C-alpha positions in Angstrom: -30.9 216.5 10.3 -29.7 213.7 8.1 -29.0 210.3 9.5 -26.0 208.0 8.7 -26.6 205.5 6.0 -26.3 201.9 7.3 -24.1 199.5 5.4 -25.7 197.5 2.8 -24.7 193.9 3.1 -25.9 190.4 3.1 -23.7 188.9 5.7 -25.4 186.7 8.3 -26.4 188.5 11.6 -24.0 188.3 14.5 -24.8 188.3 18.2 -25.1 191.9 19.7 -22.0 193.3 21.3 -21.9 194.4 25.0 -22.2 198.1 24.0 -25.5 197.3 22.2 -26.7 195.4 25.2 -25.8 198.5 27.3 -27.6 200.8 25.0 -30.7 198.6 24.9 -30.7 198.6 28.8 -30.3 202.3 29.0 -33.0 202.8 26.3 -35.4 200.5 28.2 -34.8 202.5 31.4 -35.4 205.8 29.6 -38.5 204.4 27.9 -39.9 203.2 31.3 -39.3 206.7 32.7 -41.0 208.3 29.7 -44.0 206.0 29.9 -44.5 205.5 33.6 -43.0 208.9 34.9 -46.1 211.0 34.0 -48.3 208.6 35.9 -46.1 208.1 38.9 -45.2 211.8 39.4 -48.4 213.3 40.6 -47.3 217.0 40.2 -48.8 219.0 37.4 -45.9 220.0 35.0 -47.6 223.4 34.4 -48.6 224.2 37.9 -46.8 227.3 39.1 -45.6 228.0 42.7 -43.7 231.3 42.8 -42.8 230.7 46.4 -40.7 227.7 45.3 -38.9 229.5 42.4 -35.6 227.8 41.6 -36.0 225.5 44.7 -33.0 223.2 45.1 -33.2 219.4 44.8 -34.7 217.5 47.7 -37.5 218.3 50.1 -40.9 218.9 48.4 -39.4 218.9 45.0 -37.1 215.9 44.4 -35.2 217.5 41.4 -36.0 221.0 42.3 -38.3 223.6 40.7 -37.8 226.0 37.8 -38.1 229.8 37.9 -41.9 229.5 37.9 -41.9 227.0 40.7 -42.9 224.1 38.5 -41.6 220.6 39.4 -38.6 219.7 37.3 -39.2 216.0 37.9 -42.7 216.2 36.5 -41.6 218.4 33.6 -38.7 216.0 32.8 -41.0 213.0 32.9 -43.5 214.7 30.5 -40.7 216.0 28.3 -39.1 212.6 28.0 -42.5 211.1 27.0 -43.0 213.9 24.5 -39.5 213.5 22.9 -39.6 209.7 22.9 -43.2 209.5 21.6 -42.5 212.0 18.9 -39.3 210.4 17.8 -41.0 207.0 17.7 -44.0 208.3 15.7 -41.7 210.2 13.3 -39.5 207.1 12.7 -42.6 204.9 12.0 -44.0 207.4 9.6 -40.7 207.6 7.7 -39.8 203.9 7.9 -43.1 202.4 6.6 -43.4 204.2 3.3 -39.6 204.2 2.9 -39.4 200.4 3.2 -42.5 199.8 1.0 -41.3 202.1 -1.7 -37.9 200.5 -1.6 -39.3 197.0 -1.9 -41.5 198.0 -4.8 -38.7 199.8 -6.7 -36.3 196.9 -6.3 -38.9 194.3 -7.3 -40.6 196.1 -10.2 -37.7 198.3 -11.4 -38.3 200.3 -14.6 -40.4 203.5 -14.5 -41.6 202.9 -10.9 -38.0 202.8 -9.6 -37.1 205.9 -11.6 -40.1 207.7 -10.2 -39.2 206.9 -6.6 -35.6 207.8 -7.3 -36.7 211.2 -8.7 -38.9 211.8 -5.6 -36.1 210.9 -3.2 -33.7 213.2 -5.1 -36.2 216.1 -5.0 -36.5 215.7 -1.2 -32.6 215.5 -0.8 -32.2 218.6 -2.9 -34.0 220.6 -0.2 -32.1 220.7 3.1 -34.0 218.8 5.7 -34.0 221.7 8.2 -35.3 224.1 5.6 -38.2 221.7 4.8 -39.2 221.5 8.4 -39.0 225.3 8.8 -41.2 225.8 5.7 -43.9 223.6 7.1 -43.6 225.2 10.5 -44.2 228.6 8.9 -47.8 227.5 8.2 -48.4 226.6 11.9 -45.5 227.7 14.2 -45.2 225.9 17.5 -47.6 223.1 16.5 -46.8 219.4 16.6 -48.2 218.4 13.2 -45.9 220.4 10.8 -42.8 219.6 13.0 -43.6 215.8 12.9 -44.5 215.9 9.2 -41.4 217.8 8.1 -39.1 215.4 10.0 -40.9 212.3 8.5 -40.6 213.7 5.0 -36.9 214.2 5.5 -36.1 210.8 7.0 -38.0 208.4 4.7 -35.4 208.7 1.9 -32.8 206.9 4.0 -35.1 203.9 4.5 -36.0 203.9 0.8 -32.5 203.9 -0.5 -31.1 201.3 1.9 -34.1 199.0 1.3 -33.9 199.4 -2.5 -30.2 198.8 -2.7 -30.2 195.8 -0.3 -33.3 194.2 -1.8 -31.9 194.6 -5.4 -28.7 192.8 -4.4 -30.7 189.9 -2.8 -33.0 189.5 -5.8 -30.0 189.1 -8.1 -28.8 186.1 -6.3 -29.0 182.7 -8.2 -31.2 180.9 -5.8 -33.8 183.8 -5.9 -33.9 183.5 -9.7 -34.3 179.8 -9.4 -37.2 180.3 -6.9 -38.9 182.6 -9.4 -38.6 180.1 -12.2 -40.0 177.4 -9.9 -43.1 179.5 -9.3 -42.5 180.9 -5.8 -44.6 184.0 -5.3 -43.3 187.5 -4.3 -44.8 187.1 -0.8 -42.8 184.0 -0.1 -39.6 185.3 -1.5 -39.9 188.5 0.4 -40.7 186.8 3.7 -38.2 184.0 3.4 -35.2 185.7 1.7 -35.5 189.5 1.6 -36.9 190.6 5.0 -34.4 188.6 7.1 -31.5 190.4 5.2 -32.9 193.9 5.3 -34.3 193.8 8.9 -30.9 194.5 10.7 -30.3 197.5 8.4 -33.8 198.8 8.9 -33.4 198.4 12.7 -30.2 200.4 12.6 -31.7 203.1 10.5 -34.7 203.3 12.9 -32.5 204.0 15.8 -30.6 206.7 13.9 -33.9 208.2 12.8 -35.2 208.4 16.3 -31.9 210.0 17.6 -32.1 212.5 14.7 -35.7 213.3 15.5 -35.0 214.0 19.2 -32.1 216.3 18.4 -34.1 218.1 15.7 -37.1 218.7 18.0 -35.0 219.9 20.9 -32.9 222.2 18.6 -35.9 223.7 17.0 -37.6 224.3 20.3 -34.4 225.9 21.7 -34.4 228.4 18.9 -38.1 229.1 19.4 -39.5 227.7 16.2 -40.5 224.3 17.5 -42.8 223.5 20.4 -43.4 226.5 22.6 -43.6 227.0 26.4 -45.3 226.0 28.6 -45.2 222.7 26.8 -42.6 220.6 28.7 -40.2 220.0 25.9 -36.6 219.3 26.8 -35.0 221.8 24.4 -37.3 224.7 25.4 -36.7 223.8 29.1 -33.0 224.5 28.6 -33.6 227.8 27.0 -36.1 228.8 29.7 -33.7 228.0 32.5 -30.5 229.4 30.8 -30.8 232.9 32.3 -30.7 231.3 35.8 -27.6 229.2 35.2 -25.6 231.1 37.9 -28.3 230.5 40.6 -29.2 226.9 39.6 -26.8 225.2 37.2 -28.1 221.7 37.8 -31.6 222.8 36.8 -30.2 223.8 33.3 -28.1 220.6 33.0 -30.9 218.1 33.8 -32.9 218.4 30.5 -29.6 218.5 28.6 -28.5 215.3 30.3 -31.8 213.6 29.5 -31.4 214.5 25.7 -27.8 213.2 25.8 -28.8 209.9 27.4 -31.6 209.4 24.9 -29.4 210.0 21.9 -26.5 208.0 23.4 -28.7 204.9 24.1 -30.0 205.1 20.5 -26.5 205.4 19.1 -25.2 202.5 21.0 -28.2 200.3 19.9 -27.6 201.4 16.3 -23.9 201.0 16.0 -22.3 198.1 14.1 -20.6 195.2 15.8 -17.1 195.5 14.3 -15.4 192.6 16.1 
């Protein structure tokens, strides 16, 4: 549930490595499939055709059909859009307040910083998965509690990295000189702070999206997240698992899509240690 903490540094940015380019390309391809797939694949992901139960790949069903005769290609396209969209929304909901709180705490310090630190420690004291499960208990299987629980868990990483990085930047002599010369907070943040924290925030954003995708799939797989017939990748694996002997590729397809989504985000997020 938790994400890795990015390094807090002020070194100048370096050109992306080949692996990051590969991750970005893979991520772009998966995003295109998630965005365009549901429009290009005309089949209804919930339409059942028991005559085509566990149909193999090819023919009328390009990637086969599940045990209810539903098109796997249509369900994978809708599942990718759901996972990708939910991960993006969760990341934005965690990143925006986390970065703003971090900037405020580093700039103002004092009681405001102590209050945000206390709030972050209170969230960390409760395991992330338990927080999500507590919220899901009020509306099991709904999108809202699942999304809110993940966002509440992930904002702490953005807050801590932003606060630590911004505080180190603000202590530098040229920033102190700028304050004495009358440069406003907006100018200092735009010109000196944001260029330094942006790479760290981008790395955390990729980690947060990967964590959200894994969490949503895992919770759906154990029947406490999104419920069938919603075409969610984790629940698709569980639905097809009893038919692994008859149609092993049908079970592996949603697992492969989860793997590729997380791999692309991890490649984009990794550091360039060259």
